[in-house]
C-alpha positions in Angstrom: 155.4 -41.0 296.5 152.1 -40.8 294.7 153.4 -43.4 292.1 154.5 -45.7 294.9 151.1 -45.5 296.4 149.4 -46.3 293.1 151.7 -49.3 292.6 151.1 -50.5 296.1 147.3 -50.2 295.7 147.5 -52.3 292.5 149.8 -54.8 294.3 152.6 -54.3 291.7 155.9 -54.4 293.5 158.1 -54.6 290.4 159.0 -50.9 290.4 159.5 -50.5 294.2 163.3 -50.4 293.9 163.3 -47.9 291.1 160.8 -45.6 292.8 162.7 -45.8 296.1 165.9 -44.8 294.4 164.1 -42.0 292.5 162.8 -40.6 295.8 166.2 -40.9 297.5 167.7 -39.0 294.5 165.0 -36.3 294.1 164.1 -35.4 297.7 167.5 -33.9 298.8 167.5 -31.8 295.7 164.0 -30.7 296.1 164.8 -29.8 299.8 167.8 -27.8 298.7 165.8 -25.8 296.2 163.0 -25.3 298.8 165.5 -24.1 301.5 167.0 -21.7 299.0 163.5 -20.3 298.3 162.8 -19.8 302.0 166.2 -18.2 302.5 165.6 -15.8 299.6 162.4 -14.6 301.3 164.3 -13.8 304.5 167.2 -12.1 302.7 165.3 -10.2 300.0 165.1 -6.4 300.2 161.5 -5.6 301.0 162.0 -2.0 299.9 162.8 -3.1 296.4 159.9 -5.5 296.2 157.4 -3.3 297.9 154.5 -1.9 295.8 152.8 1.2 297.1 149.3 -0.2 297.3 147.2 -2.2 299.7 146.1 -4.9 297.3 147.5 -8.4 297.6 151.2 -8.6 296.7 152.2 -10.8 293.8 154.8 -12.7 295.8 152.2 -13.7 298.4 150.0 -14.9 295.6 152.8 -17.0 294.2 153.5 -18.4 297.6 149.8 -19.3 298.2 149.4 -21.0 294.8 152.6 -22.9 295.2 151.6 -24.0 298.8 148.1 -25.0 297.7 149.4 -27.2 294.9 151.9 -28.9 297.2 149.2 -29.5 299.8 147.0 -31.2 297.2 149.9 -33.3 295.9 150.7 -34.3 299.5 147.1 -35.2 300.5 147.3 -38.9 299.8 151.0 -39.4 300.8 151.0 -37.5 304.1 154.7 -36.7 303.9 155.7 -35.2 307.3 158.9 -33.7 305.9 157.0 -31.7 303.4 154.5 -30.5 306.0 157.4 -29.1 308.1 158.9 -27.4 305.1 155.6 -25.7 304.3 155.4 -24.4 307.9 158.9 -23.0 307.6 157.8 -21.4 304.3 154.7 -19.9 305.9 156.9 -18.3 308.6 159.2 -16.8 306.0 156.2 -15.3 304.1 154.8 -14.0 307.4 158.1 -12.2 308.0 158.1 -10.7 304.5 154.4 -9.5 304.9 155.3 -7.8 308.1 158.3 -6.0 306.5 156.0 -4.9 303.6 153.4 -3.7 306.0 155.9 -1.6 307.9 156.4 0.5 304.7 153.0 2.0 305.0 152.6 5.4 306.6 149.6 4.6 308.8 148.4 1.8 310.9 145.1 1.8 308.9 146.9 1.1 305.6 149.1 -1.5 307.3 146.1 -3.5 308.6 144.3 -3.1 305.2 147.3 -4.5 303.4 147.6 -7.5 305.7 143.8 -8.0 305.6 143.7 -8.0 301.7 146.6 -10.5 301.6 145.0 -12.8 304.1 141.7 -12.7 302.2 143.5 -13.6 299.0 145.3 -16.5 300.7 142.0 -17.9 302.1 140.4 -17.7 298.6 143.2 -19.8 297.1 143.3 -22.3 299.9 139.5 -22.9 299.6 140.2 -24.3 296.1 142.7 -26.7 297.7 139.9 -28.4 299.6 139.8 -29.9 303.1 143.5 -30.8 303.0 144.3 -27.0 303.4 141.8 -26.4 306.2 144.5 -26.0 308.9 146.4 -23.4 307.0 143.2 -21.7 305.9 142.1 -21.4 309.6 145.5 -19.7 310.4 144.8 -17.1 307.7 141.2 -16.7 308.8 142.4 -15.8 312.3 144.9 -13.3 311.0 142.2 -11.8 308.8 139.8 -11.4 311.7 142.5 -9.8 313.8 143.4 -7.3 311.1 139.8 -6.6 310.3 139.1 -5.6 313.9 142.2 -3.3 314.0 141.3 -1.8 310.6 137.7 -1.0 311.7 139.1 0.7 314.8 141.4 2.8 312.7 138.7 3.6 310.2 136.3 4.8 312.9 139.0 6.8 314.6 139.7 8.6 311.3 136.1 9.6 310.6 134.5 9.7 314.1 137.6 10.2 316.2 136.1 12.6 318.8 133.2 10.2 319.4 135.4 7.1 319.7 137.8 8.8 322.0 135.1 10.2 324.3 133.3 6.8 324.6 136.5 5.0 325.3 137.7 7.5 327.9 134.4 8.2 329.7 131.8 5.4 329.3 131.9 1.8 330.3 130.5 -1.0 328.2 127.6 -1.6 330.6 126.4 2.1 330.2 126.1 2.2 334.0 129.4 3.4 335.3 131.8 6.0 334.0 135.5 5.3 333.5 136.1 9.0 333.8 133.2 11.2 335.0 132.2 13.6 332.2 130.4 16.9 332.3 128.3 18.9 329.9 131.4 20.9 328.7 133.1 17.6 327.7 130.2 16.1 325.8 128.7 19.1 324.1 131.3 19.5 321.3 131.2 15.7 320.6 127.4 15.7 320.2 127.3 18.8 318.1 130.2 17.8 315.8 128.6 14.4 315.2 125.2 16.0 314.3 126.9 18.1 311.7 129.1 15.6 309.9 127.8 12.1 310.5 126.1 11.6 307.1 129.1 12.9 305.1 131.5 10.9 307.2 129.4 7.7 306.8 129.4 8.2 303.0 133.2 8.8 302.9 133.8 5.7 305.0 131.6 3.6 302.8 133.3 4.9 299.6 136.8 4.2 301.0 136.1 0.7 302.0 134.4 -0.2 298.6 137.4 1.3 296.8 140.3 -0.2 298.8 139.1 -3.7 299.5 140.2 -6.3 297.0 137.3 -8.6 297.8 133.7 -7.7 297.8 132.8 -10.0 300.7 135.6 -8.6 302.9 134.5 -5.1 302.1 131.0 -6.0 303.2 132.2 -7.5 306.4 134.3 -4.4 307.2 131.4 -2.1 306.6 129.0 -4.1 308.7 131.5 -4.3 311.6 132.3 -0.6 311.4 128.7 0.5 311.2 127.7 -1.8 314.0 130.5 -0.4 316.2 129.5 3.1 315.3 125.9 2.5 316.2 126.9 1.0 319.5 129.3 3.8 320.4 126.8 6.5 319.6 124.1 4.7 321.6 126.5 4.8 324.6 127.1 8.5 324.0 123.3 9.2 323.9 122.7 7.3 327.1 125.6 9.2 328.7 124.0 12.5 327.8 120.8 11.5 329.4 122.6 10.9 332.7 124.8 14.0 332.8 123.3 17.0 334.8 122.1 19.5 332.2 122.4 17.0 329.4 118.7 17.6 328.4 119.9 20.9 326.8 121.6 18.8 324.1 118.5 16.7 323.2 117.9 18.8 320.0 121.5 18.0 318.8 121.2 14.3 319.4 120.7 12.2 316.2 118.2 9.5 316.8 119.4 5.9 316.7 116.6 5.2 314.2 118.0 7.8 311.8 121.5 6.3 311.9 120.1 2.8 311.5 118.1 3.9 308.5 121.2 5.5 306.9 123.2 2.3 307.6 120.6 0.1 306.0 120.7 2.3 302.9 124.4 1.4 302.5 123.8 -2.2 303.4 121.4 -2.5 300.5 124.1 -1.3 298.1 126.6 -4.0 299.1 
């Protein structure tokens, strides 16, 4: 089709018949091979292809590079049939990604795997230019969704008692309680956080830096996690002030300034 377009722009119709026949001959064969490729993704044994690691999978990389090249080739021609085939291919790869993700033992690793693959997909599609913006937007939305879920799992692992308490007892507006707490409920949460928060913050930082395949994504995860942590601890602190007898825990409360300072230290290393 590209050659047809070139000849048309140059107003040279002498090869029209030849190029039409070539397209009629090649397209059904290309579609047959393309359909076989899609079918193979649905039928493949994910267990055999699965690699025990959260970094981008080589099959997904091949898919993205193949898709990006076809998008660029199709940019001038605007072949609707190829667009539909690429959408079918995306659905097949989505299905394979989900099957790979199900092999991980925890939700945190599952979301990290999907996040890293989406991030790699976006990087490749950026090189394809504006023609790939629709597909790039699709993977950006998937990345954002998995990033939020991964941050939730990360905070639950390192600050689980704090996160559970805030979710179960304190509303977002800091005014009402979803479940009225008392001093006995909040005391172990406050004291546990005071003992371990610096160590937990360091471990969380080290894990994200190690497991993220992309520096920018790792930075986004840490910023989101630390912002959420600061917000949740602020809600806990305000809750303590409103609970009868909460003043007895003042010496165990970590100041928001101290947490913010520690977070800024890690931000400067990113």
